[in-house]
PAGULO-252171 format. One record per residue (C-alpha): x, y, z; residue in one letter. Coordinates in steps of 0.001 Angstrom, whole numbers, plus 500000, padded with zeros to 6 digits. Each point is the difference from the previous one (the first is absolute). Layout:
N
XYZa ...
//
This chain:
254
305734397166856747x 500646503609499003x 497480501405497549x 501191500749496477x 500676503736499554x 497753501665497434x 500097503132497894x 497666502463498333x 501027502197497068x 498277503341499442x 500626501606496611x 499205503706500176x 499491502103496904x 497356501418497688x 502255499148497055x 499618496284500755x 496228500184500338x 499689501984496764x 501926497353498082x 502672502476498925x 502696497977501758x 500133496245500509x 500999499070503538x 503221498003500269x 500491500257503738x 497470497445501233x 501443497108497923x 503517500831501185x 499018500236503647x 497868496862499895x 502879497924498638x 502662501558502229x 497908499636503146x 499025496405499219x 503686499168499640x 500639501055503594x 496879498348501378x 497656502991500163x 497111499245497634x 497921502915498749x 496435499363501168x 498368503191498708x 500644502811497547x 498164503270499429x 500262502653497301x 498686503309501304x 499920503646498885x 501949502963501332x 497275500834502508x 500935500349503654x 496871498396501416x 500467496940497751x 503645499653500979x 499287500395503722x 497185497446500015x 501871497450497904x 503257500277501929x 498308499799503400x 498028496915499028x 503076498306498516x 502462500756502792x 497629498508502558x 499570496773498031x 503353499220498370x 503546499648501305x 501385502451497459x 498466502679497789x 501795501427496963x 498798503081498168x 501329501222496676x 499518503420498422x 499252503552501007x 503174501049501839x 501410502479497475x 500219503823500053x 496737500963498264x 496590500989501357x 498473496576499343x 502674498157501978x 498015499672503205x 500991496570501271x 502305501185502801x 497400502366501438x 497310497350499650x 502090497448501900x 500519502570502748x 496237500466500150x 499478496237500147x 502283499738503035x 498776503225501574x 503469501583500092x 501173503393498706x 502186500578496980x 503457501459500530x 503306500652498279x 502156496846500334x 503628501087500577x 501453496907498352x 497822500346496930x 500864503691499779x 503732499223500050x 499578497396497262x 498148502449497758x 502496502800500645x 502898497734499051x 498273498703496879x 498534503213498595x 502505502555501217x 499178503452498656x 497004498662498073x 498171499065503217x 496798502037500077x 496929500083502228x 498155497424497891x 502842497482500239x 500525500766503677x 496368499066500541x 501098496376499572x 501770500294503375x 496670500660501756x 499050496652501537x 497732498696502755x 501512500463503457x 501776496842501118x 500603498645496491x 503186498100499164x 501540500592496583x 500017497509497144x 503025500990497953x 499741500687496281x 503273499201498183x 498550501018496635x 498733503561500418x 500725500805503669x 496496501000501203x 499297497427502721x 496956497980500849x 499183499201503599x 498680497433502444x 497531500649502794x 499383496921502143x 499052497241497532x 499246502335497070x 502720500450497367x 499535502952497654x 501879499877496705x 500209501746496653x 497753499170497066x 502730499961497335x 500784496278499659x 503796500133499980x 500020502316503014x 497452497898501878x 501974496847499273x 503227501557501282x 498224501174503129x 498508496574500656x 503260498199499371x 501576502226502641x 497462499041502678x 499293496354499136x 502551498814502565x 498085501800502769x 496817497986499430x 499297496906502078x 498759497385497588x 498874496419500249x 500746497018497775x 500265501026496324x 496852499534497963x 500835497420497328x 498142499560496741x 499697497402497262x 498040500083496752x 498562497128497970x 498464500757496609x 498078497985497434x 497708500499497012x 496890499345502072x 497020502233500640x 498976501018503510x 496601498379499688x 501663496627499428x 502167500167503123x 497880501928502510x 498661496996501903x 503340498197500292x 501797503225500905x 497525500686502793x 500799496602501492x 503747500681499837x 499551503340501747x 497910498362502731x 502732497402500560x 502690502692500270x 498537502976501921x 503511501315500707x 500598500576496284x 498403502976498279x 498988498616496600x 499019502422497254x 498611499194496561x 500880502343497122x 498575499339496525x 501889501464497077x 499777500435496283x 503206500726498127x 499465499947496258x 498469496633499211x 501174498547503325x 497269499734502631x 500511498446503408x 500148500409503748x 502931500746502263x 499674498778503580x 502234501820502479x 500569498742503531x 501490502121502786x 501066498824503436x 502754500315502585x 500171496182500198x 501980498573497078x 498919496394500594x 496310500888500176x 500319502252496941x 501662497282497940x 497462497383501097x 497112502244498924x 501548500980496682x 500946496400499211x 496293499224500349x 499212502871497636x 502419498567497432x 498396496561500401x 496556501571499570x 501038501458496659x 501490496683498844x 496806498146500952x 498112502357497703x 502388499278497145x 502028503224500231x 503775500202500369x 500878502241502972x 502806502540499880x 501811501781502818x 500086503279498088x 497724502979500614x 498967501400496599x 498882503282501542x 503130500662502075x 501749502113497390x 496873502106499483x 499704500721503735x 503462501518500381x 
//
């Protein structure tokens, strides 16, 4: 049986770590990759420091099928991702002819040295096209380097999704009830033990006066997933709570 492909997402940027900007790229990638059978198994948020990028990328690319980085590929001094990826792979930086042509066509007479810097990529990199603002990302072996701006990153990913070799889609199902975690912990542990192929997560919530727990199951096996979540629903009913198939936190997570 072929092993399930896995992914790691590396979010690069001081602006994320400072709290100035809320990251939107990890949630998008996690959902999009799960849909094509490539579950995200790790995520890191790291600063614009070359040594941090090199160490994180090298560890991730050796462990996971695919690595996706977002951020730090623009024209300014703090956009160091491309050079850091080159350092991670031990290859030189160089002017990519295809990237240069793209930038020349897009910027025309306004192309300057700063913008042209975005055509300097690690030797051997393949372009990831950017239909939004032209400046491309790139792929080097199993590492995909994309922009940090969400709509640009999403367009880049959508353009390469068909090139990824996925496994069975990761399915999910939620069951919610007005029960507290302490009341269900023992029974839920037994359900998880009976269904090791289903990843069962427990998420307490408080929305206004409504307090409860949402149980989310994830698996590539629909039958096993449904069997486990049917037991979760029965668990809630046995405790006197009416289960619901809605996730009360879903809208807040978008």
